[in-house]
C-alpha angles and dihedrals in degrees: 000000000000098000095186091078089062097046095103092048091048090051093050093048092046093050090054091051092046091051090052091045091055092049092052092045090056090050091048090052091052098044104032127215096299095065097017100075090114091051093050092050092047092050090048092052092049093050091044091053092050089050092053094047093047090049090052090050093047095242097149099179092052092047092049093050091046090050094054092045090048090051092054092046090050090059090049089049091052091049096248092120126043124224110249138147093271093053093046092051089051092048093049091047091049091051090052093050091045090054091048090047092053092049090046094048092053091047092046089244124137116235118194110245102159095099096052091042089054091049093048092050093044092050091051091053094057089081131042113277120248113275115259089252089067091060117087109257125223112276120257125205094262090059091071105099102188125072118245111265115240123238141072126313136056117312111238121186121192128189120193124216117265093242095048109137117220094013092187092057092046093050090048090052091051092052092047091050092051091048088067089063096054144306119327103210102182137000126202116233093029117258092253090057091048092053090049089051091240094151138078108237108302141055137180136216143177115242124191105203143133097218123106125269090246090057091049090053093046093052093046092050090047090071088069135234091055112145100181141003125196122188123192139039118312111269094010117128114251125207117252119260109250096211096080135017091212097055124104119271088239127081086229107104133173127231112234113257107194137359138161091239139009124198122226096238093059092045091049094049092048096045101041111138112254116255109223139172115265108278142124110323114254119235121263115245110278092011085113110073111213095172110135136190115262112268095019110159100195114115092229118050112238123230113250100179138043129193115237126191109249090228089066091054089049090051091049089049092052091049094049088048091057089046090054090052090050090048090056090052092048092050091051092050093045091051091054096048097055093214110149095201092049092045091052093050092047091049091052092047089048091054092049092048089051092052091048090050091051092050093049092047091048091051088057094052115104131176117261092236087083086073100025094057093072094057100075089064091048092051092047094052095043094048092049092050090054096041093243131136115224134178105208121196131181124203132185098027092157095059108117131224134177111275093240091050092048091054090056102048098061097083096046090052091048090054092049093048093048092049091050092050097044104034105017113043116061129222117268090257093052092047092050090052089051092050094252131130114272092242116066121221120236120180131189115189140171128196140165120251111181107295094347139073120230117207119189132190111192135171137181094226134119096296126225113314099232093186091054092048090049092049092050091046091052090048090052093046093242096127136028114277090232094059112115105183143021129226120218091258092050090047092054093047091052100046090044092059113111111262096008112138137149093201115123092211138020116250134184088262106042148332102109096093097241102104105083091029090057091047093048094046095046096046093046089052088054091055093255137119135237126215128179125192121183134179121191112252093002105071144250134278122200115194125198117193112196135176116245092240139008096210111071126011136166112247142185112234114221129182129220111182104314095335127096123212130188120227115192109240090223089086099034116099100171145330127231136182111255114247113194090219090063093061120096137169117236122180089341094308129108114245136179124226106217112178103300096342130090110210129188111242127226122184118218091212091057093046093055095040099254122140117263115267115260123233113305111265124217111285092015115122119247119253117268129226119217109203108219120202114208126175093256105024148006125242134193111222112197116212132173095242143331119254098192137262127297141169106247133196110229114227116188121219135185117258119249128225112277089001124146113276101210100077116099098189142305138267141192116245126217092265090055097253121128124244131190118236114230116227099211093183088070095057113126 
């Protein structure tokens, strides 16, 4: 089997298991061994699965580390080792090294594991080892539970390990591996029953092949999670294996279950990838999804999911984007020709393209827990390094975002969490002196707001010291020396400046002045907005407002002189015709009186460097005002005229030197001309 073709799948599967392992480790640390039996078992299963997959792939270092970690967990599971701080630190460290080893194995990079292997083995030797009776014994003939199938061919019996996850998948993989050696005439239980996991732990088959018994056993074991293999008729004498004088006279052998140490040569020989004749590639473990709906009566569970390379979804998104642009052009042409039949066909095609776009965009949506689930471990490690106690909660894990957007928000959230832990939440002694609970509260939440997702990071710490920020800003010459206070907007603009920090010393978590700057820059690049609200002694809340997707959005087209600009409708609440009587001047700034509100006015012409429009001539339309809704304020954007609404495909572009900062991308209009997309969240 050429394992390299399954490397990406192995990496994806392993990351999922490692994420779950970290979650269960956190729960085990909170609850201890007495109430954490479920957590220990779940961690054991996850490590065991990684061990089996890495053995199948031939990643010896990963399999060896998994084996030693599994051995230690088995002793915890049996109650031989108690759960304490020393054990938890070792388990967390082992999980980190295991993750690095997996990444390194896939990238053909060596990751040092000797230190953690030594610590795992040494820790296991501090208590008496499990008695031999606790170790799974070699199988004897009466342990085979299924009768031998009748027919021609060599009888092959296979018994899976007791802890094998997804037994049906593993049995199917064994059968598929043996089929590459010859013809499998009959399987007992039938293959459908195996896939449905309707068997105890063993199965038998008839194999017509010319290869040796040793090769049959090697291929069967190569599928992973195989405890024993017996080849030959029941009760018939079997020739002794020549490789060792101490081995059994039967070709049935048992995979070792636990040991205090395992040398690399034995691991390598046992976990060598199988060499096979060129044929159809066999599936990677767990690549076959046997998940079934509850109550399903079919004998074979039907697959409900399929893994798709993200690049294919990106390609589909690009194609549907081009199709949306072409649709706009068709609609424009059909409108000008005044042909009812053509208009009807174009309308129907437009509806189908819209449905296709919605389905493709939905297929790209993934829940935010795929990113959020790694943060509890981060908070745990950071709080321990600073000697702080933190209660971390996550809300809204099921909220969905576009895959490309989700990949981008991880780093900004990490910066916000680190700032909250380092600068916001106080030490237990400081909190006690302030009359607060010893453990600080840190909350990460996600929620839908129209066509956007709002992510908040809030804490109940000391809040941002505005006086300290103001003093540092004066020292750096960023504000006037006579200024006595800072508004929330001024505070955000200052702390988001590159290199700005009030920290007295640089730590592993913060102090270099890049945290909020990185958040602000990244979120703005995604077409979102950042808002920070802080109250002294009560805490700080940072809010990120992000579009659901970066690919296709609905926009309002506005004209300034002969140029057309696109304004995403996410931020547009209404449009009104500009009446000169509604304009006022307040503190030297132009404002608009709209019903009972007074809104600051920005002119699109002035923003893009065009001369102000002269007095309206006869027959010339009045200027229009686009009312922009932002999280903290409303703005009236004056444009020459409105050119309609259109779904636009967002194309990112690199900024140019001395270029304007309030453009979030570009698009192609229905007539083929380009238009810049206005980033209203960057308005001054």
